[in-house]
VOGU-3710 file (C-alpha; in Angstrom, 3 decimals, decimal comma):
1> xxxxxxxxxx> 125,248/118,247/58,483  128,190/118,389/56,070  130,548/116,838/58,628  128,112/114,043/59,467  127,432/113,351/55,799  131,140/113,081/54,962  131,674/110,675/57,875  128,674/108,597/56,792  129,787/108,367/53,158  133,335/107,483/54,237
11> xxxxxxxxxx> 132,010/104,654/56,425  129,752/103,496/53,605  132,501/103,250/51,013  134,945/101,668/53,477  132,422/98,924/54,202  131,801/98,465/50,474  135,514/98,067/49,730  136,034/95,666/52,655  133,093/93,586/51,459  134,433/93,544/47,914
21> xxxxxxxxxx> 137,638/91,834/49,088  135,615/88,874/50,352  133,701/88,346/47,105  134,991/85,234/45,339  131,952/84,227/43,256  128,423/85,265/42,266  126,884/83,725/45,403  129,178/85,811/47,590  128,096/88,963/45,746  124,371/88,215/45,506
31> xxxxxxxxxx> 123,728/86,062/48,609  126,417/87,020/51,101  127,849/83,506/50,979  124,690/81,976/52,580  126,318/82,385/56,012  124,742/85,319/57,861  124,693/85,300/61,655  121,754/86,113/63,932  122,706/89,703/64,823  123,564/90,771/61,281
41> xxxxxxxxxx> 120,460/88,959/60,008  118,253/90,709/62,544  119,581/94,187/61,792  119,443/93,806/58,012  115,901/92,377/58,124  114,692/95,134/60,466  116,415/97,944/58,582  115,018/96,715/55,268  111,522/96,456/56,725  111,552/99,832/58,528
51> xxxxxxxxxx> 112,792/102,731/56,487  112,222/106,407/55,734  108,498/105,787/55,543  108,660/104,860/59,260  110,233/108,123/60,404  108,671/110,357/57,740  105,442/108,541/56,910  104,175/107,168/60,219  104,235/110,438/62,231  102,267/112,147/59,455
61> xxxxxxxxxx> 99,922/109,131/59,302  99,209/109,387/63,050  98,790/113,153/62,727  96,282/112,800/59,879  94,393/109,572/60,610  94,862/109,038/64,317  95,820/106,341/66,770  94,341/103,560/64,617  97,635/103,641/62,709  99,017/101,532/65,580
71> xxxxxxxxxx> 96,593/98,735/64,692  97,402/99,178/60,999  101,160/98,698/61,339  102,309/97,550/64,791  99,686/94,832/65,335  100,181/93,582/61,776  103,961/93,469/62,263  103,438/91,446/65,434  101,449/88,855/63,491  104,097/88,923/60,763
81> xxxxxxxxxx> 106,688/87,540/63,199  104,738/84,255/63,352  104,651/84,136/59,548  108,430/84,626/59,445  108,921/81,676/61,809  106,566/79,351/59,937  107,343/80,379/56,370  111,090/80,690/56,990  111,265/77,068/58,138  109,534/75,758/54,986
91> xxxxxxxxxx> 111,355/78,126/52,627  114,771/77,080/53,927  113,881/73,399/53,387  112,773/74,110/49,822  115,796/76,303/49,120  118,173/73,454/50,006  116,341/71,099/47,660  116,206/73,486/44,685  119,585/75,314/44,825  117,943/78,653/45,656
101> xxxxxxxxxx> 119,118/81,687/43,676  115,913/83,691/43,902  112,186/83,241/44,315  111,562/83,617/40,576  113,899/80,736/39,782  112,341/78,594/42,496  108,871/79,190/41,014  110,084/78,162/37,556  111,303/74,909/39,078  108,090/74,293/41,048
111> xxxxxxxxxx> 105,670/75,048/38,220  107,820/73,627/35,435  107,227/76,750/33,343  109,365/79,858/32,934  106,257/82,070/32,960  105,805/81,363/36,666  109,095/83,156/37,280  108,297/85,920/34,787  104,915/86,702/36,385  106,540/86,889/39,818
121> xxxxxxxxxx> 109,329/89,118/38,520  106,868/91,445/36,766  104,760/91,605/39,940  107,633/92,544/42,248  108,909/95,051/39,687  105,506/96,751/39,433  105,098/97,070/43,208  108,656/97,303/44,520  109,774/100,120/42,226  107,031/102,409/43,633
131> xxxxxxxxxx> 108,076/101,356/47,149  111,681/102,317/46,409  110,464/105,571/44,911  108,606/106,588/48,080  111,831/106,257/50,065  113,481/108,588/47,602  110,476/110,901/47,330  110,065/111,170/51,087  113,690/112,122/51,583  113,692/114,452/48,563
141> xxxxxxxxxx> 110,752/116,559/49,788  112,299/116,632/53,247  115,691/117,816/51,951  113,959/120,317/49,685  112,145/121,866/52,666  115,176/121,670/54,962  117,529/123,409/52,534  114,979/125,998/51,427  114,611/124,748/47,817  118,357/124,924/47,145
151> xxxxxxxxxx> 118,076/122,051/44,658  115,109/120,598/42,759  113,651/117,295/43,973  115,052/115,380/40,996  118,595/116,481/41,909  118,283/115,207/45,481  116,784/111,948/44,220  119,548/111,492/41,630  122,288/111,963/44,223  120,687/109,415/46,567
161> xxxxxxxxxx> 120,421/106,838/43,782  123,972/107,457/42,570  125,418/106,744/46,019  123,201/103,673/46,282  124,303/102,217/42,949  128,016/102,824/43,570  127,813/101,256/47,013  125,732/98,224/46,006  127,677/97,358/42,875  130,958/97,620/44,751
171> xxxxxxxxxx> 130,318/95,540/47,848  127,304/93,393/47,025  124,798/92,099/49,575  127,247/91,964/52,507  127,994/95,678/52,106  124,266/96,440/52,057  123,825/94,473/55,259  126,580/96,365/57,058  124,903/99,598/55,982  121,631/98,241/57,393
181> xxxxxxxxxx> 123,223/97,814/60,827  124,310/101,452/60,892  120,932/102,635/59,626  118,926/100,573/62,101  120,837/101,832/65,135  120,693/105,454/63,974  116,975/105,274/63,101  116,065/103,855/66,503  118,123/106,448/68,391  116,846/109,421/66,411
191> xxxxxxxxxx> 113,144/108,526/66,564  113,239/108,101/70,359  115,153/111,340/70,953  112,677/113,323/68,848  109,680/111,591/70,476  111,034/112,479/73,930  111,462/116,086/72,825  107,842/116,213/71,580  106,407/114,735/74,781  108,564/116,949/76,975
201> xxxxxxxxxx> 107,511/120,053/75,050  103,851/119,376/75,942  104,590/118,439/79,588  104,175/114,686/79,428  102,191/111,940/77,748  98,945/112,650/79,617  98,945/116,318/78,625  99,862/115,440/75,038  96,800/113,226/74,590  94,574/115,671/76,446
211> xxxxxxxxxx> 95,484/118,401/73,974  94,870/116,037/71,054  91,440/115,264/72,521  90,644/118,973/72,844  91,656/119,684/69,239  90,273/116,593/67,455  88,942/113,748/69,611  88,381/111,575/66,518  92,163/111,089/66,296  92,049/108,975/69,455
221> xxxxxxxxxx> 89,832/106,203/68,103  89,181/104,157/64,982  88,175/104,666/62,217  89,771/108,119/62,716  88,737/111,581/61,557  88,763/110,593/57,889  87,244/107,144/58,402  90,281/105,334/56,975  90,652/102,604/59,594  87,582/100,546/58,800
231> xxxxxxxxxx> 87,453/96,830/59,632  88,038/95,974/55,973  91,029/98,313/55,686  92,660/96,868/58,803  92,074/93,228/57,808  93,278/93,775/54,236  96,297/95,707/55,527  97,201/92,972/57,998  97,088/90,337/55,238  99,271/92,518/53,011
241> xxxxxxxxxx> 101,838/93,197/55,744  101,950/89,628/57,067  102,702/88,404/53,538  105,669/90,760/53,021  108,299/88,117/53,979  106,595/85,661/51,625  106,276/87,855/48,562  108,975/90,537/48,706  112,379/89,164/47,679  114,493/91,557/49,765
251> xxxxxxxxxx> 113,083/89,817/52,867  112,474/86,250/51,659  116,093/86,028/50,472  117,288/87,058/53,956  115,439/84,105/55,456  117,398/81,768/53,176  120,898/83,168/53,645  120,858/83,247/57,448  123,223/80,655/58,928  120,801/78,135/60,470
261> xxxxxxxxxx> 117,252/77,626/61,721  118,092/78,638/65,280  119,542/81,948/64,088  116,457/82,592/61,986  114,131/81,966/64,946  116,031/84,390/67,173  116,136/86,927/64,352  112,346/86,788/63,922  111,658/87,456/67,605  114,176/90,317/67,638
271> xxxxxxxxxx> 112,505/91,883/64,588  109,147/91,797/66,410  110,645/93,647/69,379  112,324/96,153/67,055  108,999/96,794/65,309  107,252/97,779/68,533  110,157/99,943/69,691  110,519/101,834/66,402  106,799/102,432/65,765  105,831/103,462/69,320
281> xxxxxxxxxx> 107,720/106,790/69,358  106,160/107,826/66,038  102,825/108,022/67,901  104,217/110,810/70,079  105,649/112,666/67,094  102,380/112,369/65,161  100,173/113,422/68,086  102,486/116,360/68,721  102,056/117,338/65,076  98,265/117,108/65,448
291> xxxxxxxxxx> 98,482/119,665/68,276  101,102/122,038/66,904  100,830/121,672/63,125  97,339/120,350/62,299  96,970/122,257/59,035  100,561/122,227/57,766  101,671/120,310/54,695  103,569/117,066/55,180  106,938/118,589/54,313  106,417/121,643/56,557
301> xxxxxxxxxx> 105,316/119,502/59,517  108,247/117,106/59,182  110,889/119,769/58,632  109,671/121,717/61,669  109,481/118,764/64,068  112,477/116,761/62,878  114,834/119,655/62,121  114,044/123,207/63,079  112,777/122,435/66,586  115,775/120,220/67,378
311> xxxxxxxxxx> 119,299/121,149/68,505  121,757/121,324/65,612  123,454/118,058/66,584  120,150/116,133/66,656  118,919/117,757/63,438  122,117/116,771/61,625  121,926/113,206/62,986  118,297/113,037/61,831  119,231/114,120/58,331  122,005/111,558/58,079
321> xxxxxxxxxx> 119,711/108,909/59,575  117,084/109,607/56,938  119,651/109,492/54,152  120,979/106,200/55,552  117,457/104,764/55,810  116,567/105,771/52,257  119,768/104,314/50,827  119,644/101,163/52,947  116,059/100,239/52,082  116,272/101,313/48,451
331> xxxxxxxxxx> 119,464/99,415/47,687  118,099/96,295/49,422  115,034/96,321/47,185  116,839/97,225/43,967  119,423/94,563/44,760  116,647/92,029/45,416  115,065/92,818/42,057  118,454/92,253/40,441  118,725/88,949/42,301  115,394/87,834/40,879
341> xxxxxxxxxx> 116,588/88,769/37,394  119,734/86,740/37,990  117,701/83,680/39,041  115,983/83,739/35,624  119,218/84,049/33,627  121,408/81,213/32,400  125,015/81,204/31,264  128,490/81,841/32,644  128,643/83,476/36,056  130,602/86,473/34,780
351> xxxxxxxxxx> 128,094/87,262/32,021  125,136/86,724/34,350  126,669/89,075/36,933  127,239/91,757/34,298  123,624/91,564/33,158  122,492/91,663/36,790  124,449/94,853/37,457  123,005/96,470/34,317  119,547/95,499/35,545  120,293/97,198/38,866
361> xxxxxxxxxx> 120,923/100,499/37,088  117,737/100,146/35,012  115,635/99,457/38,115  117,147/102,470/39,886  116,313/104,747/36,934  112,723/103,443/36,935  112,460/104,259/40,663  113,848/107,752/40,012  111,212/108,468/37,363  108,376/107,199/39,558
371> xxxxxxxxxx> 109,612/109,223/42,550  109,148/112,434/40,560  105,490/111,751/39,786  104,277/110,004/42,966  102,263/111,682/45,724  103,368/112,660/49,234  101,130/110,042/50,917  104,062/107,803/51,779  102,325/105,304/54,051  99,379/104,763/51,714
381> xxxxxxxxxx> 101,746/104,247/48,788  103,695/101,749/50,871  100,461/99,933/51,679  99,648/99,665/47,961  103,051/98,061/47,440  102,417/95,583/50,270  98,945/94,714/48,946  100,113/94,300/45,358  102,882/91,851/46,190  100,633/90,028/48,707
391> xxxxxxxxxx> 98,435/88,913/45,799  101,251/86,543/44,812  101,268/84,807/48,209  98,972/81,844/47,288  101,090/81,063/44,232  104,316/81,230/46,288  103,055/79,309/49,326  101,813/76,511/47,072  105,260/76,219/45,515  107,016/76,182/48,895
401> xxxxxxxxxx> 104,714/73,737/50,683  104,068/71,159/47,927  106,535/68,832/46,248  104,737/68,038/43,012  104,792/70,140/39,828  101,951/72,636/40,168  99,192/73,708/37,796  99,910/76,922/35,878  96,314/78,043/36,445  97,499/79,417/39,787
411> xxxxxxxxxx> 100,012/81,616/37,998  97,521/82,904/35,426  94,970/83,632/38,167  97,627/85,607/40,045  98,496/87,586/36,923  94,816/88,399/36,372  94,456/89,514/40,017  97,418/91,892/39,630  95,879/93,398/36,475  92,516/93,842/38,224
421> xxxxxxxxxx> 94,178/95,436/41,268  96,118/97,915/39,127  92,954/98,720/37,181  91,120/99,464/40,434  93,961/101,747/41,580  93,800/103,558/38,245  90,043/104,110/38,465  89,288/101,846/35,509  87,543/99,406/37,846  85,748/100,282/41,089
431> xxxxxxxxxx> 87,672/100,212/44,384  84,857/98,202/45,998  82,605/95,380/44,794  79,423/94,558/46,747  80,763/96,761/49,527  84,045/94,805/49,787  87,412/96,460/49,131  88,957/95,272/45,867  92,233/94,157/47,471  90,442/92,176/50,188
441> xxxxxxxxxx> 88,100/90,600/47,621  91,054/89,564/45,460  92,790/87,989/48,481  89,651/85,960/49,232  89,009/84,880/45,635  92,653/83,907/45,011  92,809/81,903/48,230  89,618/79,968/47,413  90,742/79,374/43,824  94,134/78,108/45,014
451> xxxxxxxxxx> 92,579/75,693/47,506  90,178/74,331/44,875  92,933/73,958/42,282  95,225/72,112/44,678  92,410/69,881/45,934  91,283/68,914/42,438  94,882/68,396/41,347  95,514/66,123/44,321  92,425/64,024/43,558  93,397/63,747/39,885
461> xxx> 96,867/62,510/40,830  95,391/59,862/43,141  93,046/58,655/40,411
//
């Protein structure tokens, strides 16, 4: 583990220093020079999308809630590929027209009001910081269990964030992308090796599912033993996941900086294939956990299956892979938040870059604090992040698809929806209204309101 970690950190810093040499201006640092090829674009998009919550969260999700988790994530990711193709085409056209520096800045331009950018920035901050924190939290509880409580969780989390900040602020977006390539390859290899080990231990796939059936047959169908995978949950989850490239800046910015439309199309299809290949083996790991460790805590289950049951070489590679995944995804999201801050700032490039780097540190500290108080339900926390940012999709799509200056009522309605959603999560408001989930109801209401606002605005302009 020590040897692998030293090699990984050495590679990380070498890539950061090499990337730093190529930085000539703010766009090189923040946007990778707007010239990213298909392979690098594919790996950075996939690695940012699939992270520690895939290897740590999804097996535990399958173990707890059953096979319906495949519909929740894999089917939704398949639909998301079509959104990437369609939205990426329109976003790239708009980005060329408006000198794209970030989604927040583009919204200010489209709505003619700085509050459009502020509301978007506040929204992504509120829901991306918790998403970063679950990467850190997931790895922290795993390291805590693996090293027998040698260090407190906050110490592990602090070390992860320190490496992330040093790496990101040294090499910029290009360095993060190179790290993503390493993380994506390692994550894919590790998850398949461990899945094979789990299946082999129970004498094949058929025997694995037979034992799951004997222990808890409800795991093999929806809505699952705890009734989580209802129709409403799956529809609302699909909407939230499909809208990730639209609303989350770490992914929308990658659609803009890729070299050309052809490269983006190939990247989208490759991401869809990667999604299936990286999620499929987590079924085997989760079902194995349902057979062998049905009553264990999340950390005990994961440490046993991913570490203590594996050969030393595989266990060490898994640890480094998880560290790489946590750093890769976290720095992409923190960096994206900093990019959105930069798109709202004005002034000399040097001063703007300094403020952006300070913002990066502030965002990382916020993620550290949240990671210490969040729960261990990594996938459900991730879903909350997806749903929260998805509420901004109507406001963003309107700005991308239409040329005229838009009505600020869309922005205020989005802000109200975010407040209502947070209130429902906090228990201040009910989680369901008239039997409809609050997040799904908000999606429906916002979509109808947006259509009516745009229709009435179009008629008024004609008159």
